[in-house]
C-alpha positions in Angstrom: -46.1 -3.0 24.1 -46.8 -0.1 21.8 -47.8 -1.0 18.3 -48.8 -4.5 19.1 -52.3 -5.8 19.7 -53.7 -9.1 20.9 -57.2 -10.1 19.7 -59.0 -13.1 20.1 -62.8 -13.2 19.9 -62.8 -9.7 18.7 -62.1 -7.9 15.3 -60.2 -4.6 15.0 -58.6 -2.6 12.5 -55.6 -0.2 12.5 -58.1 2.6 11.5 -60.0 2.0 14.8 -57.3 3.0 17.5 -60.0 4.8 19.4 -62.6 2.3 18.9 -64.6 4.3 16.3 -66.3 2.2 13.7 -69.1 2.8 11.3 -72.5 2.0 12.9 -73.3 -0.9 10.3 -70.1 -2.6 11.6 -70.4 -2.4 15.4 -72.5 -5.6 15.7 -70.2 -7.9 13.9 -67.1 -6.4 14.9 -66.6 -6.1 18.7 -63.6 -5.8 21.2 -63.4 -8.5 23.7 -61.2 -8.6 26.9 -59.2 -11.7 26.3 -61.6 -14.5 25.0 -59.7 -15.7 21.9 -59.4 -18.1 19.2 -59.2 -21.3 21.5 -62.3 -22.3 23.5 -60.0 -24.1 25.9 -56.4 -23.5 26.7 -55.2 -20.0 27.7 -52.0 -20.2 25.8 -53.4 -20.5 22.5 -56.3 -18.1 22.5 -54.3 -15.3 20.7 -54.2 -13.7 17.2 -51.3 -11.2 17.8 -50.9 -8.3 15.4 -47.8 -6.3 15.6 -48.6 -3.0 13.1 -45.0 -1.9 13.4 -43.3 -5.0 12.0 -46.6 -5.7 9.8 -46.7 -9.5 11.3 -49.4 -11.5 12.5 -48.9 -14.8 14.6 -51.7 -17.2 15.0 -51.7 -20.0 17.7 -53.9 -22.7 15.9 -54.7 -25.8 17.7 -56.2 -28.9 16.1 -58.5 -31.0 18.4 -58.4 -28.4 21.2 -61.9 -29.5 22.3 -64.3 -32.5 21.6 -66.3 -30.4 19.2 -66.6 -32.1 15.8 -65.0 -35.2 17.1 -61.9 -33.2 17.6 -61.7 -32.4 13.9 -61.5 -28.7 14.7 -59.3 -25.6 15.0 -59.2 -24.2 18.4 -62.8 -25.5 19.1 -64.4 -24.1 15.7 -65.4 -26.3 12.6 -67.8 -25.9 9.7 -66.6 -22.3 9.1 -67.8 -21.0 12.6 -65.0 -18.5 12.9 -62.9 -16.5 10.6 -59.4 -15.2 11.3 -58.9 -11.8 9.8 -55.5 -10.4 8.7 -54.3 -7.3 7.0 -53.2 -7.5 3.4 -49.5 -7.4 2.9 -48.7 -8.8 6.4 -46.3 -11.7 7.1 -48.3 -14.3 8.8 -46.9 -17.1 11.1 -49.1 -19.9 12.2 -47.9 -21.8 15.2 -49.9 -25.2 14.8 -50.3 -27.9 17.4 -52.1 -31.1 17.2 -53.9 -32.0 20.5 -56.1 -34.8 19.1 -55.0 -37.8 21.0 -55.5 -40.2 17.9 -55.6 -38.5 14.5 -52.8 -36.7 12.3 -53.9 -33.3 11.3 -52.5 -30.6 9.0 -53.4 -26.9 8.0 -53.4 -24.9 4.8 -54.8 -21.8 3.4 -56.8 -22.7 0.7 -59.4 -21.4 -1.6 -62.7 -21.2 0.2 -65.4 -23.4 -1.2 -69.1 -24.2 -0.6 -67.9 -27.8 0.2 -64.5 -29.5 0.2 -63.7 -33.0 -1.4 -63.4 -36.2 0.7 -59.9 -36.5 -0.8 -57.9 -33.6 -2.1 -56.0 -34.6 -5.4 -53.5 -31.8 -4.6 -53.7 -29.4 -1.9 -52.5 -26.2 -3.2 -52.2 -23.1 -0.8 -53.1 -19.9 -1.9 -50.1 -18.4 -0.6 -46.5 -19.8 -0.9 -45.6 -21.6 2.2 -49.3 -21.4 3.6 -49.5 -25.2 4.2 -48.0 -27.7 6.7 -45.7 -30.5 5.5 -47.4 -33.7 4.1 -50.9 -32.1 4.4 -52.8 -34.8 2.9 -51.2 -37.6 4.6 -52.9 -39.7 7.2 -49.6 -41.1 8.5 -47.1 -38.1 7.9 -48.9 -34.8 8.6 -48.7 -33.2 12.3 -48.6 -36.1 14.7 -51.4 -36.5 17.2 -51.0 -35.9 21.0 -48.9 -32.6 20.8 -47.2 -32.8 17.4 -46.3 -29.2 16.4 -45.3 -27.3 13.1 -45.0 -23.5 12.0 -45.5 -22.1 8.7 -44.9 -18.7 7.5 -46.1 -16.8 4.5 -47.1 -13.3 3.2 -50.9 -12.4 2.9 -50.3 -10.7 -0.4 -53.8 -10.8 -1.9 -57.1 -9.6 -0.2 -59.9 -12.3 -0.3 -61.8 -14.8 1.4 -60.1 -18.0 1.9 -60.0 -21.0 4.5 -57.9 -22.8 6.8 -58.4 -26.3 6.0 -57.1 -29.7 7.1 -56.8 -31.4 3.8 -56.4 -35.0 5.5 -58.8 -37.4 3.5 -62.3 -37.0 5.0 -61.4 -34.0 7.6 -62.4 -30.9 5.6 -65.7 -32.5 4.1 -66.7 -33.3 7.5 -65.9 -29.8 8.8 -62.3 -29.3 9.8 -62.2 -25.7 8.1 -62.4 -22.1 9.4 -62.5 -18.9 7.4 -59.3 -16.9 6.6 -59.8 -13.3 5.4 -57.1 -11.2 4.1 -58.6 -7.7 4.7 -57.5 -4.7 2.2 -58.9 -2.3 4.8 -56.5 -3.4 7.4 -58.9 -5.4 9.8 -57.6 -8.1 11.9 -58.7 -10.3 14.6 -61.2 -13.0 14.9 -64.9 -13.0 13.6 -67.3 -15.6 15.1 
């Protein structure tokens, strides 16, 4: 489909239609033929960018692998990956919890060197960028297949994080990076 790109393991920008990049960027920003954000299930491997409608869709799965005791997003934890979206785009996160035991949540929060064991108040950096009851161990997204969708505008460029603010989750590594790019870059950086 013209104007629509799917990215997983690679990072690409709207200014790179022909694959041209500065030499300094080539090592960290590479295209890949389909490996995506999820290290397991094919269905949730995709970060989809639609330049024409200025939208990004992220399929984000909590507990998709045994990594970090299932306290991971698409198999990544402790900032091992960063989702990159263009500034000003509308972002939809389709969130699924595959952890068989624990409730999980996700919010776009300020990036921190470390996260607290318990969040007093998990305030998202963008309006609407957090799942319901995000700090509740019994009312967040249910284990074994619970789903929730959030949508927001990535209005301000910067480095943020996709964090699970349920007590003890973020402090033990349940977070990955979330970058809003002023240059139009998009995809996944690992």
